[in-house]
C-alpha positions as CSV (number, residue, x, y, z in Angstrom):
1,M,-1.6,54.3,64.3
2,K,1.8,53.1,63.1
3,F,3.3,53.4,59.6
4,K,6.6,52.8,57.9
5,I,8.0,55.0,55.2
6,E,11.1,53.5,53.7
7,N,13.3,52.8,56.7
8,S,11.5,55.2,59.1
9,E,8.9,54.1,61.6
10,I,6.2,56.7,62.3
11,E,3.9,56.6,65.3
12,I,0.7,58.7,65.2
13,I,-0.6,59.1,68.8
14,F,-4.0,60.4,69.6
15,T,-4.2,61.9,73.2
16,N,-5.7,64.8,75.0
17,D,-2.9,64.7,77.7
18,L,0.5,65.9,76.5
19,S,1.9,66.3,80.0
20,P,3.7,62.9,80.1
21,E,5.6,63.8,76.9
22,F,6.7,67.2,78.3
23,K,7.6,65.8,81.7
24,K,10.1,63.2,80.3
25,K,13.6,63.6,81.7
26,V,15.4,63.2,78.3
27,N,17.3,65.6,76.2
28,Q,14.4,67.4,74.6
29,V,14.1,70.9,73.2
30,Y,10.9,72.6,71.9
31,V,10.2,75.0,69.0
32,I,6.8,76.4,69.8
33,D,4.6,78.8,68.0
34,A,4.5,81.9,70.2
35,K,0.8,82.3,69.9
36,V,0.2,78.7,70.9
37,F,2.5,79.1,73.9
38,E,0.4,82.1,75.1
39,L,-2.8,80.2,74.7
40,Y,-1.6,77.1,76.5
41,K,0.9,78.3,79.1
42,E,-0.4,75.9,81.7
43,L,0.3,72.9,79.4
44,F,3.9,74.1,78.6
45,G,4.5,74.6,82.3
46,H,5.1,70.9,82.5
47,I,8.4,71.5,80.7
48,K,10.7,71.9,83.7
49,D,13.5,73.7,82.0
50,Q,11.8,76.6,80.2
51,S,15.1,77.7,78.7
52,R,14.8,74.7,76.4
53,I,11.8,76.4,74.7
54,Y,12.3,78.5,71.5
55,L,9.3,80.7,70.8
56,F,8.8,81.1,67.1
57,T,6.7,83.8,65.5
58,A,5.1,81.7,62.9
59,S,4.0,83.0,59.5
60,E,4.7,82.2,55.8
61,Q,6.9,85.4,55.8
62,T,9.0,84.1,58.7
63,K,9.4,80.6,57.4
64,N,12.7,81.5,55.9
65,L,16.5,81.2,56.1
66,D,16.8,84.0,58.8
67,S,14.5,82.2,61.1
68,L,16.1,78.9,60.4
69,R,19.5,80.4,61.3
70,E,18.1,81.5,64.7
71,I,16.8,78.0,65.4
72,Y,20.2,76.5,64.6
73,K,21.8,78.9,67.1
74,F,19.3,77.9,69.8
75,L,20.0,74.2,69.1
76,K,23.7,74.9,69.3
77,N,23.4,76.8,72.6
78,K,21.4,73.9,74.1
79,N,24.0,71.4,73.1
80,V,21.5,69.4,71.0
81,N,23.0,66.3,69.4
82,R,21.8,63.6,67.1
83,S,20.2,61.6,70.0
84,S,18.3,64.7,71.2
85,R,14.6,65.0,70.4
86,I,13.4,68.2,68.9
87,F,9.7,68.9,69.3
88,G,7.9,71.2,66.9
89,V,4.6,72.5,68.4
90,G,2.3,74.6,66.3
91,G,0.7,74.8,62.9
92,G,2.1,73.8,59.5
93,V,4.6,76.7,59.3
94,T,6.1,75.7,62.7
95,T,6.2,72.0,62.0
96,D,7.7,72.6,58.5
97,I,10.6,74.7,59.7
98,T,11.2,72.6,62.8
99,G,11.3,69.5,60.7
100,F,13.8,71.0,58.3
101,A,16.0,72.2,61.2
102,A,15.9,68.7,62.7
103,A,16.7,67.1,59.4
104,T,19.8,69.2,58.8
105,Y,21.2,70.0,62.2
106,K,24.1,67.6,62.9
107,R,22.8,65.8,59.8
108,G,19.7,64.7,61.5
109,C,18.2,64.7,65.0
110,R,15.2,62.9,66.4
111,L,12.0,64.7,65.6
112,A,8.5,64.8,67.2
113,L,5.7,67.0,66.1
114,V,2.6,68.3,67.9
115,P,0.4,69.9,65.2
116,T,-2.0,72.4,66.7
117,T,-4.2,73.2,63.7
118,L,-6.4,71.1,61.5
119,L,-4.1,71.7,58.5
120,G,-1.1,70.5,60.6
121,M,-2.9,67.4,61.8
122,V,-4.1,66.1,58.5
123,D,-1.4,67.4,56.2
124,A,1.7,69.4,57.2
125,S,3.0,67.1,60.0
126,I,2.1,63.9,58.2
127,G,4.3,62.3,55.5
128,G,7.7,63.7,56.1
129,K,7.9,66.9,54.0
130,T,9.8,69.7,55.7
131,G,10.8,73.1,54.3
132,I,11.1,76.8,54.3
133,N,10.2,79.5,51.7
134,L,12.9,81.0,49.5
135,E,12.3,84.4,48.0
136,N,8.6,83.9,47.8
137,I,8.8,80.4,46.4
138,K,6.7,78.2,48.6
139,N,8.9,75.5,50.3
140,G,11.7,76.3,47.9
141,I,14.2,74.6,50.3
142,G,13.3,71.4,52.0
143,S,13.8,67.8,52.7
144,F,12.0,64.5,53.2
145,Y,12.3,63.7,56.9
146,P,9.5,61.9,58.7
147,A,9.0,62.6,62.4
148,E,9.3,59.5,64.6
149,K,6.2,60.6,66.5
150,V,3.3,62.8,65.7
151,I,0.9,63.6,68.6
152,I,-2.6,64.6,67.7
153,N,-4.6,66.5,70.4
154,S,-7.9,67.6,69.0
155,D,-8.4,69.9,72.0
156,F,-6.2,72.4,70.2
157,L,-8.9,72.9,67.6
158,K,-11.2,74.6,70.2
159,T,-9.1,77.7,70.0
160,Q,-8.5,77.7,66.2
161,T,-10.2,80.4,64.2
162,E,-12.9,79.5,61.7
163,P,-10.8,80.7,58.7
164,D,-7.8,78.6,59.9
165,F,-10.0,75.6,60.5
166,K,-11.5,75.9,57.0
167,D,-8.0,76.0,55.6
168,G,-7.4,72.6,57.1
169,F,-10.7,71.3,55.9
170,V,-9.8,72.1,52.3
171,E,-7.0,69.4,52.5
172,I,-9.6,66.9,53.9
173,V,-11.9,67.6,51.0
174,K,-9.0,67.4,48.6
175,M,-8.2,63.9,49.9
176,S,-11.8,62.9,49.5
177,F,-11.2,63.0,45.7
178,L,-8.7,60.1,46.0
179,E,-10.0,56.7,45.1
180,N,-8.5,55.0,48.2
181,S,-10.3,57.3,50.6
182,K,-13.5,56.9,52.6
183,L,-13.6,60.6,53.2
184,L,-16.2,61.4,50.6
185,E,-18.6,59.1,52.3
186,M,-17.7,60.2,55.8
187,L,-18.2,63.9,54.8
188,Q,-21.6,63.1,53.4
189,K,-22.5,61.3,56.6
190,K,-21.1,64.2,58.7
191,A,-18.8,62.0,60.7
192,N,-17.1,63.5,63.8
193,I,-13.9,65.4,63.3
194,E,-11.6,62.9,65.1
195,E,-12.8,60.1,62.9
196,I,-12.3,62.3,59.8
197,I,-8.8,63.3,61.0
198,K,-7.9,59.6,61.4
199,E,-9.2,58.7,57.9
200,A,-7.4,61.7,56.4
201,I,-4.1,60.6,58.0
202,R,-4.6,57.0,56.8
203,T,-5.4,58.2,53.3
204,K,-2.3,60.3,53.1
205,M,0.0,57.8,54.7
206,E,-1.1,55.0,52.4
207,L,0.2,57.1,49.4
208,C,3.3,58.2,51.3
209,Q,4.5,54.8,52.5
210,D,5.8,53.7,49.2
211,D,6.6,57.1,47.8
212,L,8.4,59.3,50.3
213,Q,10.0,61.5,47.7
214,D,6.9,62.4,45.8
215,K,7.8,60.7,42.5
216,N,4.8,58.4,41.9
217,S,1.5,57.9,43.6
218,R,2.1,60.5,46.3
219,R,1.9,63.2,43.6
220,L,-1.9,62.9,43.6
221,L,-1.9,64.6,46.9
222,N,-0.8,67.8,45.0
223,L,-4.3,68.2,43.6
224,G,-4.9,72.0,43.5
225,H,-1.4,72.8,44.7
226,T,0.3,73.9,41.5
227,F,-2.4,76.5,40.9
228,G,-2.6,77.2,44.6
229,H,1.1,77.9,45.1
230,V,1.0,80.5,42.3
231,L,-1.8,82.3,44.1
232,E,0.0,82.2,47.4
233,S,3.2,83.6,45.9
234,V,1.7,86.4,43.8
235,S,-0.3,87.6,46.8
236,N,2.7,87.4,49.1
237,Y,0.7,84.8,51.1
238,R,-2.2,87.2,51.7
239,I,-4.2,84.4,50.1
240,S,-4.1,81.6,52.6
241,H,-3.0,78.1,51.7
242,G,-6.4,76.6,52.1
243,T,-8.1,79.3,50.0
244,A,-5.4,79.0,47.3
245,V,-5.8,75.2,47.2
246,S,-9.6,75.3,47.1
247,I,-9.4,77.7,44.1
248,G,-6.7,75.5,42.7
249,I,-8.9,72.4,42.8
250,R,-11.6,74.3,40.9
251,A,-8.9,75.4,38.4
252,A,-7.8,71.8,38.0
253,A,-11.4,70.7,37.4
254,K,-11.8,73.6,34.8
255,F,-8.6,72.6,33.1
256,S,-9.8,69.0,33.0
257,L,-13.0,70.1,31.4
258,K,-11.3,72.2,28.8
259,K,-9.1,69.2,27.9
260,D,-12.2,67.0,27.7
261,F,-11.0,64.7,30.5
262,I,-14.3,65.2,32.3
263,T,-17.8,66.2,31.3
264,A,-19.6,69.5,32.3
265,E,-21.8,67.4,34.6
266,L,-18.8,66.1,36.5
267,Y,-17.3,69.6,36.7
268,D,-20.5,70.8,38.3
269,Q,-20.4,67.9,40.7
270,I,-16.9,68.7,41.8
271,A,-17.8,72.3,42.2
272,E,-20.8,71.4,44.3
273,K,-18.6,69.3,46.7
274,L,-16.5,72.4,47.3
275,D,-19.5,74.6,47.6
276,E,-20.9,72.4,50.4
277,F,-18.2,73.8,52.7
278,E,-18.4,77.4,51.5
279,F,-14.9,77.6,50.2
280,L,-14.1,80.8,48.4
281,V,-14.6,80.5,44.6
282,S,-12.4,83.4,43.4
283,F,-9.4,85.6,44.2
284,S,-9.1,89.4,43.9
285,E,-8.3,90.6,40.5
286,K,-5.8,93.1,42.1
287,Y,-3.3,90.2,41.9
288,L,-3.7,89.8,38.2
289,P,-0.8,92.2,37.2
290,V,1.6,90.2,39.4
291,L,0.2,86.9,38.1
292,L,0.8,88.0,34.5
293,E,4.3,89.3,35.3
294,K,5.6,86.5,37.5
295,G,3.3,83.6,37.0
296,E,5.4,81.8,34.5
297,A,8.6,82.1,36.6
298,I,6.7,80.8,39.6
299,L,5.5,77.8,37.7
300,K,9.0,77.0,36.6
301,Q,10.3,77.3,40.1
302,D,7.6,74.9,41.5
303,K,9.3,72.1,43.3
304,K,7.0,69.5,41.7
305,A,8.1,70.6,38.2
306,D,10.7,68.8,36.2
307,D,11.3,69.8,32.5
308,K,7.5,70.3,32.4
309,I,4.7,71.6,34.6
310,N,3.0,68.8,36.5
311,L,-0.7,69.2,37.2
312,I,-3.0,66.8,39.0
313,L,-6.2,66.6,37.0
314,F,-9.6,64.7,37.1
315,K,-10.8,61.8,35.0
316,G,-13.6,61.0,37.5
317,L,-14.9,62.2,40.8
318,Q,-12.4,60.0,42.6
319,E,-10.0,59.4,39.7
320,L,-7.0,61.6,39.4
321,F,-3.9,61.5,37.2
322,V,-0.7,63.4,36.5
323,Y,-0.8,65.7,33.4
324,K,2.4,67.3,32.1
325,T,2.5,70.4,30.0
326,E,5.1,72.9,28.8
327,N,2.5,75.5,28.1
328,S,2.5,77.8,31.2
329,S,0.1,80.2,29.4
330,E,-2.7,77.7,29.3
331,V,-2.2,77.0,33.1
332,L,-2.3,80.7,34.0
333,N,-5.2,81.5,31.6
334,V,-7.4,78.9,33.5
335,L,-6.3,80.5,36.8
336,R,-7.2,84.0,35.5
337,E,-10.8,82.8,35.1
338,F,-11.2,82.8,38.8
339,A,-10.2,86.4,39.3
340,D,-13.0,88.6,40.5
341,A,-13.2,92.4,41.1
342,E,-15.4,91.9,44.2
343,A,-13.4,89.1,45.8
């Protein structure tokens, strides 16, 4: 699959054999999730010079300036230049920080990504967003820098935990609510995962091709994310991205219902689509004090906001639109409805 975003050519390669890429005698370095490296040592043994591997302990808490600084030091020590290729191998945290390092080191180096999670394959590595977290603000620092190559190897999914797999599946279900996607039909027919991944990538890239910087149609991909990023932040990322977004989609639907953009019947239909995949429906009310104290500030810091809070809401099952509001209280009040003492 090949796509063009502005002046960048992106090639999406599907292969279960990565050894030819790792055996290439070119100036390549690798930022690899340490857990992935342990699981697939034999695969990474094809990299002849192991000193060119930087092992990154990936988590939302380590996706920060301190870790970025260490990656810069590694790139400097390996004499990486703008013609070097930097590989990011791991989940979304790893591809995000590697992409940002590649975008900013020497004002831009070549970038290739090997996502090893479903979330990385259908979302994080696709579309050119890179970033790190800043003082608990999700992706508070970042850039738009598409990888020249993204290599999808579905074999990695065999070692992914069920909760992590479900986190990625949330993004697929989210994209099924887009009008240009065949995912809704494919999910109903229970298509195989590789075909679903390909359609998710096509769906996302069609929106990204003409809107790299997230100013127009691409914003629809943020369904559930404004609500979700609040939950991630107030929980210090104890609520996973997928869980936060799935609750965020429900909150977006509830907000749409309260504004009379959709009917109660349609709200139930959206909820049923989410229920089919057993996504969590609520978050622990222990996070409510932080939500009440910091929720408004987090909404104002949201990278998608301008002078107003931008929400993606429903008009139909596959009809989304951008809604702007200055009223942070009404946003947080809807989110509070999904708090549960037993969650």
